[in-house]
C-alpha positions as CSV (number, residue, x, y, z in Angstrom):
1,X,-0.3,72.5,-33.1
2,X,-0.3,69.2,-30.6
3,X,0.8,70.0,-26.9
4,X,2.1,66.3,-26.9
5,X,5.7,65.7,-26.1
6,X,7.9,62.7,-25.9
7,X,6.8,60.5,-23.0
8,X,8.9,58.8,-20.6
9,X,6.9,55.5,-19.4
10,X,7.3,53.8,-16.2
11,X,7.6,50.2,-16.6
12,X,5.0,47.9,-15.2
13,X,6.7,44.5,-13.5
14,X,4.9,41.2,-13.9
15,X,5.7,38.4,-11.6
16,X,5.7,35.2,-13.3
17,X,6.4,31.5,-11.9
18,X,9.1,31.5,-14.6
19,X,10.7,34.5,-13.8
20,X,13.9,35.8,-12.5
21,X,14.9,37.3,-9.0
22,X,17.8,38.9,-10.8
23,X,17.1,41.5,-13.2
24,X,20.4,43.4,-13.1
25,X,21.4,43.3,-16.6
26,X,18.6,45.6,-17.4
27,X,17.4,47.0,-14.0
28,X,20.1,48.0,-11.3
29,X,17.5,47.9,-8.5
30,X,15.3,44.6,-8.2
31,X,11.7,46.3,-8.5
32,X,9.6,43.4,-7.0
33,X,9.0,42.1,-3.6
34,X,11.6,40.0,-1.7
35,X,12.0,36.4,-3.4
36,X,9.3,37.6,-5.9
37,X,10.0,36.3,-9.5
38,X,9.8,38.8,-12.2
39,X,8.9,37.5,-15.8
40,X,8.2,40.5,-17.8
41,X,8.8,44.4,-17.7
42,X,5.8,45.8,-19.9
43,X,7.3,49.1,-21.3
44,X,4.3,50.6,-23.5
45,X,1.4,48.9,-22.1
46,X,-1.9,50.6,-21.5
47,X,-1.4,50.7,-17.6
48,X,2.2,52.3,-17.9
49,X,2.5,55.7,-16.4
50,X,3.7,58.8,-17.9
51,X,7.1,59.9,-16.0
52,X,7.5,63.4,-17.3
53,X,6.0,66.6,-17.9
54,X,2.5,67.7,-17.8
55,X,1.1,64.4,-18.4
56,X,3.0,62.7,-15.9
57,X,0.9,60.2,-13.6
58,X,-1.5,59.2,-16.4
59,X,-1.7,55.9,-18.0
60,X,-0.6,55.8,-21.6
61,X,-4.1,54.4,-22.3
62,X,-5.8,57.3,-21.0
63,X,-3.4,59.6,-22.9
64,X,-4.3,57.8,-25.9
65,X,-8.4,58.1,-25.3
66,X,-7.6,61.8,-25.0
67,X,-5.2,62.5,-28.2
68,X,-6.1,59.7,-30.5
69,X,-4.6,59.9,-33.9
70,X,-2.2,63.0,-32.9
71,X,-0.7,60.1,-30.6
72,X,-0.6,56.9,-32.3
73,X,-0.8,58.4,-35.6
74,X,-2.5,57.3,-38.9
75,X,-1.0,53.7,-39.3
76,X,-2.4,52.6,-36.0
77,X,-5.6,50.4,-36.7
78,X,-7.6,52.2,-34.0
79,X,-7.7,55.8,-32.7
80,X,-8.1,54.5,-29.2
81,X,-5.8,52.0,-28.7
82,X,-1.9,52.4,-28.6
83,X,-1.0,49.7,-31.4
84,X,2.5,48.4,-30.0
85,X,3.3,46.7,-26.8
86,X,7.2,46.3,-25.9
87,X,8.4,44.2,-23.0
88,X,11.4,42.7,-21.6
89,X,11.4,39.0,-20.9
90,X,13.3,37.2,-18.3
91,X,12.8,33.5,-18.3
92,X,14.7,31.5,-15.7
93,X,12.1,28.4,-16.3
94,X,10.0,27.5,-19.2
95,X,7.2,29.3,-20.2
96,X,4.1,27.6,-21.1
97,X,3.6,26.4,-24.4
98,X,0.8,28.6,-26.0
99,X,-0.6,30.3,-29.1
100,X,-2.1,33.7,-29.8
101,X,-5.1,34.2,-32.3
102,X,-4.9,36.5,-35.3
103,X,-7.1,39.6,-35.6
104,X,-10.1,37.8,-36.9
105,X,-9.8,35.3,-34.2
106,X,-9.5,37.8,-31.4
107,X,-12.4,40.0,-32.8
108,X,-14.8,37.1,-32.7
109,X,-14.4,37.5,-29.0
110,X,-14.8,41.1,-28.7
111,X,-10.9,41.8,-28.5
112,X,-9.4,44.6,-30.7
113,X,-6.9,42.8,-32.2
114,X,-4.9,39.6,-32.0
115,X,-1.1,38.9,-31.4
116,X,1.6,38.8,-33.9
117,X,5.1,39.4,-32.4
118,X,8.8,39.4,-32.6
119,X,11.7,38.6,-30.2
120,X,15.1,40.0,-30.4
121,X,17.8,38.1,-28.3
122,X,19.4,40.6,-26.1
123,X,21.0,38.2,-23.9
124,X,21.5,34.5,-24.0
125,X,23.5,31.6,-21.9
126,X,24.9,28.7,-23.6
127,X,22.0,26.3,-24.1
128,X,19.3,28.9,-24.2
129,X,16.5,28.0,-26.0
130,X,13.1,28.6,-27.6
131,X,10.2,26.5,-28.9
132,X,8.8,27.7,-32.3
133,X,6.4,25.9,-34.3
134,X,5.5,22.3,-34.4
135,X,7.6,19.5,-35.8
136,X,7.0,19.1,-39.4
137,X,4.2,16.5,-40.0
138,X,2.6,17.2,-36.6
139,X,-1.3,17.4,-36.7
140,X,-3.6,19.1,-34.3
141,X,-4.5,15.5,-33.2
142,X,-1.4,14.6,-32.6
143,X,-0.5,17.9,-30.7
144,X,-4.0,17.5,-28.7
145,X,-3.1,13.9,-27.6
146,X,0.4,14.7,-26.4
147,X,-0.9,17.8,-24.1
148,X,-3.2,14.9,-22.5
149,X,-0.2,12.7,-22.2
150,X,2.1,15.7,-20.5
151,X,4.5,15.5,-23.4
152,X,3.4,18.5,-25.6
153,X,6.9,20.1,-25.4
154,X,8.4,17.1,-27.4
155,X,6.7,18.1,-30.5
156,X,7.9,21.7,-30.7
157,X,10.9,22.9,-32.8
158,X,13.6,23.9,-30.0
159,X,16.0,26.2,-31.3
160,X,19.3,27.4,-29.7
161,X,19.4,30.9,-29.6
162,X,22.3,33.5,-29.6
163,X,22.6,37.4,-28.8
164,X,21.9,39.5,-31.9
165,X,19.3,37.0,-33.3
166,X,15.6,38.2,-34.4
167,X,12.8,35.7,-34.4
168,X,9.4,36.4,-36.2
169,X,6.1,35.0,-34.1
170,X,3.1,35.3,-36.4
171,X,-0.4,34.7,-34.8
172,X,-1.5,30.7,-34.6
173,X,2.3,29.8,-34.0
174,X,2.4,27.4,-31.3
175,X,5.6,28.4,-29.1
176,X,7.4,28.6,-25.8
177,X,10.6,30.0,-24.2
178,X,13.1,28.1,-22.4
179,X,15.6,29.5,-19.7
180,X,18.6,31.4,-20.1
181,X,18.1,34.1,-22.4
182,X,16.8,38.0,-21.9
183,X,14.3,39.0,-25.0
184,X,13.2,42.3,-26.2
185,X,9.6,41.6,-27.5
186,X,7.7,43.9,-29.7
187,X,4.1,43.0,-30.8
188,X,0.7,43.8,-31.5
189,X,-0.8,45.4,-28.3
190,X,-2.9,42.4,-27.1
191,X,-2.2,40.3,-23.9
192,X,-4.7,37.3,-25.8
193,X,-2.8,33.8,-24.9
194,X,-4.1,30.7,-25.0
195,X,-1.8,28.3,-22.7
196,X,-2.1,24.8,-24.2
197,X,0.3,23.0,-21.9
198,X,2.3,24.1,-18.7
199,X,4.4,20.8,-17.9
200,X,1.9,20.0,-15.1
201,X,2.0,23.4,-13.4
202,X,-1.4,24.0,-11.8
203,X,-2.6,27.0,-13.9
204,X,-5.4,27.4,-16.1
205,X,-5.3,26.0,-19.8
206,X,-7.2,27.3,-23.0
207,X,-7.2,23.9,-25.0
208,X,-10.2,24.1,-27.0
209,X,-9.9,27.9,-27.8
210,X,-6.2,27.3,-28.1
211,X,-6.5,24.6,-31.0
212,X,-8.9,26.7,-32.9
213,X,-6.3,29.2,-33.3
214,X,-3.1,26.9,-33.8
215,X,-1.8,27.0,-37.4
216,X,0.5,24.0,-38.6
217,X,2.2,26.0,-40.9
218,X,3.2,29.6,-40.1
219,X,5.7,32.1,-41.1
220,X,7.6,32.0,-37.8
221,X,11.6,31.5,-37.9
222,X,14.6,33.4,-37.4
223,X,14.6,36.6,-39.5
224,X,16.9,36.3,-42.3
225,X,19.1,39.5,-43.0
226,X,18.1,40.8,-39.5
227,X,21.2,43.4,-39.5
228,X,21.1,46.9,-37.6
229,X,19.5,49.1,-38.1
230,X,16.5,47.1,-39.5
231,X,15.9,43.8,-37.7
232,X,12.5,43.1,-39.1
233,X,9.7,44.6,-41.3
234,X,6.1,43.2,-41.0
235,X,2.6,44.3,-41.7
236,X,2.5,45.3,-38.2
237,X,5.6,46.5,-36.7
238,X,9.1,47.7,-38.3
239,X,11.8,47.3,-35.5
240,X,15.1,48.9,-35.9
241,X,18.2,48.6,-33.1
242,X,20.7,51.8,-33.2
243,X,23.7,52.1,-31.5
244,X,25.0,55.8,-31.2
245,X,28.2,57.4,-29.8
246,X,27.4,61.0,-31.4
247,X,24.1,62.9,-31.9
248,X,21.5,61.5,-34.5
249,X,18.5,63.3,-35.8
250,X,15.5,60.9,-36.5
251,X,12.9,62.1,-38.8
252,X,9.7,60.6,-37.7
253,X,7.3,61.2,-40.5
254,X,4.9,63.5,-38.8
255,X,1.4,61.8,-38.4
256,X,2.0,58.2,-39.8
257,X,3.3,56.5,-36.4
258,X,4.0,57.1,-33.0
259,X,7.6,56.0,-32.4
260,X,8.7,53.6,-29.5
261,X,12.5,53.7,-28.2
262,X,13.6,51.3,-25.4
263,X,17.0,51.6,-24.4
264,X,19.2,48.2,-23.9
265,X,22.2,49.6,-22.9
266,X,23.8,53.3,-22.1
267,X,22.1,56.3,-21.7
268,X,20.6,59.3,-24.1
269,X,18.6,62.2,-24.0
270,X,15.6,62.8,-26.5
271,X,15.0,66.6,-28.0
272,X,12.1,67.5,-29.8
273,X,10.8,70.9,-31.2
274,X,9.3,72.8,-28.2
275,X,9.8,70.2,-25.8
276,X,11.7,69.8,-22.4
277,X,14.5,67.0,-22.9
278,X,13.9,63.5,-21.9
279,X,16.6,61.4,-20.5
280,X,16.5,57.5,-20.9
281,X,18.6,54.8,-19.8
282,X,18.9,51.2,-19.8
283,X,15.2,49.7,-19.1
284,X,13.6,52.7,-20.0
285,X,11.0,53.3,-22.8
286,X,10.1,56.8,-24.6
287,X,7.1,56.9,-26.8
288,X,7.4,59.9,-29.4
289,X,3.8,60.9,-30.3
290,X,3.0,61.0,-34.3
291,X,2.5,64.5,-33.9
292,X,6.0,65.3,-33.2
293,X,8.3,66.7,-36.0
294,X,11.3,64.6,-35.4
295,X,13.7,64.3,-32.8
296,X,17.5,64.4,-32.0
297,X,19.0,61.5,-29.6
298,X,22.1,62.7,-27.7
299,X,23.9,59.8,-26.3
300,X,25.6,60.1,-22.7
301,X,28.3,58.6,-23.8
302,X,26.9,55.7,-25.7
303,X,23.3,54.4,-26.0
304,X,21.8,51.6,-27.6
305,X,18.0,51.2,-28.3
306,X,15.4,49.4,-30.0
307,X,13.0,51.6,-32.1
308,X,9.7,50.4,-33.3
309,X,6.7,51.8,-35.3
310,X,3.5,50.6,-37.3
311,X,4.8,50.9,-41.1
312,X,3.2,52.2,-43.9
313,X,1.5,50.0,-46.5
314,X,3.7,46.7,-45.5
315,X,1.8,43.6,-46.5
316,X,4.3,41.0,-46.9
317,X,5.8,39.0,-44.3
318,X,9.5,39.1,-43.3
319,X,11.8,36.5,-44.7
320,X,12.4,33.7,-42.3
321,X,14.0,30.3,-41.5
322,X,12.8,27.6,-39.1
323,X,15.5,25.0,-38.6
324,X,15.6,23.1,-35.2
325,X,18.5,22.7,-33.1
326,X,18.7,19.0,-33.7
327,X,18.4,19.3,-37.6
328,X,20.9,22.0,-37.6
329,X,23.3,19.4,-35.6
330,X,22.5,16.5,-38.0
């Protein structure tokens, strides 16, 4: 019998030039230095440390290397690499226009995997937008010319977002995020990003590799029929949202996949057989290892959380719709 148990992880906060000084919708106390701009909170990253139990103080990556399939499950592509990275994103300015390679492109340069991802819109101010994909008819040559002429953002599909939307962003999709929203991102556990355009900011660009990774047609878009509990299902992740005001047991299909729970409001307690209770509140993440046979979530007094895992046998892409805000208003 495994001695693993539900792992409460400490988030890793990432400063970014487009980030926020106020994270109070999620975190009551600001985690950064005075005046620092925090762009992302990494919740299940390799360097996130366990905060509870005998493994406290060890990184998730270290624990994965010790326990392998007992932790990540049989559906993870690799036994020594945690498959999913979950984040909060706090944009107060525009993120760079970027693209991520697929698995084949990543493995060409020695990385374990590419980066397919999805964004759940947790909060959005009026006018908050994302840029998703290139406008119809745009070629790589058109886009490369626009990069050189510092107008690449004009060739993106800009979409108004609202709370409750779920967007799928498959590898090869050119994308960006504008100010005014809070997103919960679920992705393959990779930080492989090619920055194509940065509005003239003095940061490194990766134009040659990025253009090689770009696909002018992708499956990206707003997920159709994204209603709780299931928000999106893809070959890389299944993402659900649950809101509880009473206890509920989740059967976790032992040995198939680790489960990631991210609280987006309220507070709850995770109870698993033979393990100490774990309390998680808004902004916290709990990883339930694949070897743990089920868990019961007790809200205190109400808890809302995102639940993600690597699915079994899913080959189809989610049904999506990609319509720019300009087209929607026409």
